[in-house]
Backbone bond lengths (Angstrom), bond angles and torsions (degrees), N, CA, C in turn:
res aa  C-N    CA-C-N  psi(-1)  N-CA   C-N-CA  omega(-1)  CA-C   N-CA-C  phi
1 X - - - 1.454 - - 1.539 108.74 -
2 X 1.282 117.76 -39.02 1.425 121.67 -177.18 1.575 109.26 -66.32
3 X 1.324 116.31 -38.23 1.493 118.41 178.13 1.482 112.47 -63.14
4 X 1.337 119.82 -34.58 1.371 122.41 177.75 1.548 112.24 -65.37
5 X 1.339 118.41 -38.17 1.438 122.31 176.59 1.543 111.66 -65.65
6 X 1.316 113.87 -41.41 1.473 117.52 178.13 1.503 113.18 -66.58
7 X 1.281 117.53 -37.02 1.453 119.48 178.48 1.538 110.57 -66.99
8 X 1.353 114.04 -37.37 1.520 119.13 177.73 1.535 107.76 -66.93
9 X 1.255 120.12 -39.94 1.506 123.39 179.63 1.494 107.33 -64.89
10 X 1.317 120.81 -44.51 1.440 120.06 177.04 1.540 113.01 -59.77
11 X 1.325 115.06 -39.32 1.496 119.44 175.59 1.502 111.91 -61.67
12 X 1.361 116.74 -41.47 1.469 119.71 -177.76 1.522 110.56 -69.76
13 X 1.322 118.85 -34.29 1.434 123.61 176.03 1.552 112.10 -61.93
14 X 1.301 113.93 -43.11 1.479 119.25 178.00 1.499 110.00 -65.60
15 X 1.292 117.42 -43.63 1.505 120.73 179.83 1.522 111.07 -64.68
16 X 1.353 120.36 -40.29 1.405 121.13 179.05 1.537 111.09 -68.39
17 X 1.242 119.15 -41.54 1.507 123.38 174.83 1.532 111.19 -59.53
18 X 1.314 116.40 -41.95 1.460 123.07 -179.86 1.558 107.44 -60.64
19 X 1.319 117.34 -48.07 1.537 121.79 -177.89 1.516 109.56 -66.08
20 X 1.296 119.48 -37.02 1.436 124.33 179.00 1.534 108.80 -62.72
21 X 1.316 117.23 -54.70 1.437 122.39 177.55 1.577 110.98 -57.75
22 X 1.213 117.25 -43.38 1.522 119.21 179.03 1.490 111.61 -61.15
23 X 1.364 115.46 -43.33 1.428 118.40 178.34 1.559 112.99 -64.27
24 X 1.316 117.93 -42.59 1.495 122.67 178.50 1.513 109.39 -60.80
25 X 1.347 116.22 -49.84 1.489 120.43 -176.01 1.547 108.27 -64.23
26 X 1.277 119.91 -45.74 1.467 123.07 -177.14 1.483 112.25 -64.43
27 X 1.328 118.54 -32.50 1.430 120.97 179.77 1.480 115.22 -75.46
28 X 1.322 117.48 -14.37 1.507 123.82 -178.15 1.490 111.05 -97.68
29 X 1.302 123.04 -0.88 1.438 126.98 -179.09 1.521 109.30 -78.33
30 X 1.396 117.71 136.17 1.412 122.08 175.79 1.527 109.65 -73.60
31 X 1.254 120.51 115.61 1.511 121.51 -174.89 1.569 108.88 -105.19
32 X 1.301 117.94 36.18 1.491 118.96 177.62 1.519 107.70 -70.97
33 X 1.290 114.62 124.99 1.473 119.98 179.66 1.493 106.83 -94.73
34 X 1.360 117.80 116.02 1.405 121.73 179.30 1.516 109.85 -94.12
35 X 1.282 116.86 114.56 1.460 121.48 -173.38 1.509 107.38 -90.18
36 X 1.344 116.48 155.20 1.474 120.69 -178.43 1.526 112.30 -62.93
37 X 1.386 111.34 146.23 1.456 117.44 176.41 1.525 109.58 -62.39
38 X 1.356 114.51 150.35 1.484 119.96 -178.92 1.516 107.64 -129.09
39 X 1.360 114.59 132.70 1.452 119.95 179.27 1.504 110.33 -89.66
40 X 1.355 120.62 126.34 1.426 123.30 -176.78 1.543 112.16 -94.58
41 X 1.271 118.59 -2.04 1.487 120.18 174.48 1.528 112.49 114.38
42 X 1.373 114.41 -171.92 1.421 121.21 -178.70 1.523 108.60 -114.70
43 X 1.288 115.16 137.20 1.518 119.50 -180.00 1.531 108.10 -133.82
44 X 1.266 119.79 151.85 1.465 126.34 175.97 1.536 108.54 -79.64
45 X 1.328 116.21 148.53 1.420 124.89 174.16 1.548 110.18 -57.25
46 X 1.324 117.05 136.83 1.469 123.21 177.53 1.524 113.45 62.70
47 X 1.327 118.48 15.93 1.470 123.45 174.01 1.500 110.17 -98.01
48 X 1.337 119.90 136.41 1.470 122.24 -177.62 1.556 109.11 -62.81
49 X 1.336 114.12 131.11 1.434 121.12 177.43 1.536 109.93 -126.04
50 X 1.344 117.32 132.12 1.451 121.70 176.31 1.530 107.98 -141.06
51 X 1.336 114.50 139.73 1.515 119.28 178.91 1.522 106.93 -154.33
52 X 1.309 117.76 140.11 1.477 119.49 172.27 1.514 108.10 -102.20
53 X 1.378 116.51 130.41 1.420 121.95 -179.41 1.521 108.38 -111.53
54 X 1.328 117.50 130.61 1.400 124.00 174.38 1.539 107.95 -100.98
55 X 1.333 115.48 117.68 1.474 116.70 -177.26 1.543 111.59 -87.16
56 X 1.315 116.78 140.39 1.444 118.89 -178.66 1.519 112.72 -71.19
57 X 1.238 116.56 159.72 1.531 120.87 178.93 1.529 107.52 103.15
58 X 1.296 114.75 159.82 1.457 120.37 179.99 1.508 110.14 -87.41
59 X 1.291 119.02 153.96 1.466 129.29 167.47 1.565 109.96 28.45
60 X 1.350 117.24 85.80 1.460 124.22 175.00 1.470 110.62 -63.11
61 X 1.284 117.68 129.34 1.510 123.42 179.73 1.510 109.05 -82.94
62 X 1.261 115.80 113.08 1.481 119.06 -175.44 1.560 115.33 -67.56
63 X 1.363 113.75 -18.72 1.490 117.94 -179.17 1.587 108.09 -75.13
64 X 1.272 118.17 -25.22 1.481 119.40 -176.52 1.548 110.64 -108.66
65 X 1.310 117.51 4.69 1.475 120.37 -175.13 1.616 109.74 -82.31
66 X 1.318 111.88 129.43 1.507 118.62 178.08 1.456 108.92 -136.32
67 X 1.344 114.77 147.92 1.470 123.92 176.97 1.534 107.35 -131.15
68 X 1.332 114.62 132.72 1.493 120.50 178.45 1.523 106.45 -128.21
69 X 1.305 115.78 116.46 1.521 121.26 179.62 1.489 107.53 -106.01
70 X 1.309 118.93 122.65 1.459 124.86 178.76 1.550 110.64 -119.54
71 X 1.243 121.26 131.40 1.541 128.38 -3.88 1.525 110.98 -69.01
72 X 1.303 111.51 157.53 1.481 116.61 -172.31 1.514 113.51 -63.96
73 X 1.345 118.15 -44.93 1.483 123.14 -177.30 1.534 108.42 -93.69
74 X 1.286 118.97 48.65 1.520 123.47 -174.72 1.578 110.72 -81.39
75 X 1.333 117.10 -19.67 1.440 121.04 -171.68 1.507 117.23 90.04
76 X 1.316 114.31 3.39 1.514 121.10 178.32 1.464 107.10 -103.15
77 X 1.346 116.59 135.90 1.428 124.40 179.37 1.548 107.35 -128.37
78 X 1.338 114.86 160.86 1.482 118.13 177.45 1.573 109.98 -127.52
79 X 1.289 117.36 158.97 1.439 122.05 177.56 1.528 108.22 -154.06
80 X 1.296 116.64 138.17 1.444 122.75 177.46 1.518 107.36 -76.61
81 X 1.313 118.45 137.23 1.483 123.73 -178.48 1.581 110.07 -79.02
82 X 1.260 115.77 160.01 1.495 121.35 176.07 1.530 106.87 -67.63
83 X 1.350 115.52 140.10 1.447 120.91 178.40 1.505 113.43 -66.10
84 X 1.322 115.73 156.15 1.491 121.34 -178.83 1.562 106.53 -75.49
85 X 1.312 117.03 -38.57 1.502 118.97 -176.13 1.540 106.54 -124.40
86 X 1.260 116.48 135.34 1.458 120.23 176.48 1.529 108.61 -148.06
87 X 1.303 117.40 148.36 1.495 121.75 -175.21 1.495 111.34 -97.87
88 X 1.284 119.32 -20.25 1.437 121.56 -175.78 1.485 108.84 -99.71
89 X 1.348 118.67 175.21 1.450 122.74 178.77 1.502 111.62 -75.35
90 X 1.269 118.94 -23.93 1.517 121.82 178.65 1.508 106.64 -93.69
91 X 1.299 117.62 137.01 1.448 123.19 -178.09 1.541 109.06 -69.08
92 X 1.303 114.66 138.04 1.479 121.57 177.68 1.547 106.87 -94.33
93 X 1.282 113.75 139.14 1.485 118.49 -179.07 1.538 110.08 -76.03
94 X 1.329 115.16 140.64 1.460 121.77 178.46 1.528 108.32 -105.71
95 X 1.344 114.04 103.75 1.462 119.13 -175.39 1.536 112.67 -80.52
96 X 1.319 116.15 4.25 1.479 121.05 170.75 1.514 112.35 -88.98
97 X 1.350 115.28 -9.14 1.466 118.96 -178.96 1.531 105.46 -131.39
98 X 1.312 114.01 110.60 1.523 122.84 -174.43 1.509 110.87 -115.54
99 X 1.338 117.83 136.22 1.412 123.49 172.34 1.494 110.06 -101.39
100 X 1.364 117.01 126.10 1.452 124.60 178.68 1.511 102.96 -107.70
101 X 1.376 116.32 126.75 1.457 118.97 -179.76 1.496 110.72 -154.96
102 X 1.301 114.53 161.41 1.420 122.54 174.61 1.564 113.32 143.48
103 X 1.317 114.59 -175.84 1.473 119.56 176.46 1.515 108.15 -109.64
104 X 1.292 121.22 105.53 1.468 121.11 -177.94 1.556 108.59 -66.70
105 X 1.371 115.70 131.13 1.412 122.76 179.28 1.540 114.51 -110.71
106 X 1.256 117.31 8.10 1.474 120.70 177.29 1.506 108.36 -123.29
107 X 1.404 117.95 145.80 1.468 124.29 -178.89 1.487 104.74 -92.83
108 X 1.311 117.56 143.20 1.487 122.88 179.58 1.526 108.32 121.16
109 X 1.319 112.36 -157.47 1.492 120.81 -179.67 1.500 107.82 -92.29
110 X 1.290 114.58 140.42 1.484 122.37 167.05 1.499 107.27 -113.72
111 X 1.325 114.47 125.93 1.485 123.61 -175.40 1.521 107.27 -103.38
112 X 1.346 115.41 127.00 1.459 121.75 -178.68 1.528 103.36 -118.21
113 X 1.330 118.58 104.73 1.481 122.93 -178.11 1.525 109.10 -100.29
114 X 1.357 116.51 130.61 1.367 122.38 174.07 1.530 112.66 -111.47
115 X 1.302 120.08 138.77 1.442 126.58 177.56 1.543 105.00 -132.15
116 X 1.405 116.87 125.50 1.396 119.52 179.29 1.533 111.56 -157.35
117 X 1.294 117.63 165.41 1.443 121.31 173.17 1.494 108.50 -130.78
118 X 1.289 115.20 162.02 1.536 120.44 179.03 1.557 108.98 -108.71
119 X 1.281 116.42 157.97 1.452 117.90 175.06 1.509 113.36 -68.21
120 X 1.300 115.89 150.97 1.468 118.65 177.82 1.547 109.54 -93.08
121 X 1.284 113.23 176.95 1.493 118.66 177.16 1.485 107.11 -128.15
122 X 1.343 118.67 -173.10 1.518 122.13 179.44 1.542 108.82 -70.65
123 X 1.336 117.41 -21.72 1.483 116.86 -176.93 1.506 109.48 -97.82
124 X 1.354 122.53 -35.53 1.420 123.02 179.49 1.427 115.75 -131.69
125 X 1.350 117.85 160.06 1.439 121.39 178.97 1.515 109.98 -82.81
126 X 1.322 116.49 168.28 1.452 119.19 174.17 1.485 111.47 -71.65
127 X 1.338 118.78 155.65 1.432 123.05 -177.54 1.471 107.80 -111.03
128 X 1.370 116.12 150.88 1.470 124.93 177.33 1.505 106.60 -102.08
129 X 1.344 115.12 142.46 1.496 121.86 -177.84 1.542 107.90 -133.36
130 X 1.360 113.36 154.05 1.421 121.56 174.07 1.512 107.79 -146.96
131 X 1.360 114.90 132.48 1.477 118.07 -176.04 1.535 107.19 -147.18
132 X 1.289 115.19 144.11 1.514 122.68 178.92 1.539 108.35 -118.51
133 X 1.332 114.43 133.77 1.461 120.80 170.63 1.507 106.60 -114.82
134 X 1.316 114.80 144.15 1.497 122.27 -177.48 1.483 109.15 -122.24
135 X 1.356 116.31 127.69 1.430 127.36 177.25 1.423 109.67 -117.39
136 X 1.368 118.82 118.69 1.489 123.27 -175.92 1.582 105.72 -95.67
137 X 1.366 112.98 128.83 1.438 116.98 177.64 1.565 107.26 -116.22
138 X 1.386 112.09 132.69 1.486 121.20 -179.54 1.508 107.38 -118.70
139 X 1.343 112.86 164.97 1.488 120.78 -174.03 1.485 107.78 -70.55
């Protein structure tokens, strides 16, 4: 009878070690979700362009939010819109709603790359996202 308990204890040790290794390995995986590229349309050079982009995902974390516009001196700028709900007297920026505007001064494609993460909850961790928008500029 004692051998049976020892063999069960050995099986439990192996199972616990397996779960610990699985937890460690799964927590080290890069979970960046790369979303499909989106085409914003065609615009003429030096013509005013304005568009509001709603980023997918819940509650964008402004501390991890980054925007990269290529080429750098393209004439296109971005700004976070004011939040719908805020508790203080000053409006809080909503990084899930971005305005892209300006007069493009380069011909070709302008790439607007967004990198952000969302807040986690007690049940799940925050998620990382990456999305590219493409604006085509013609003469």
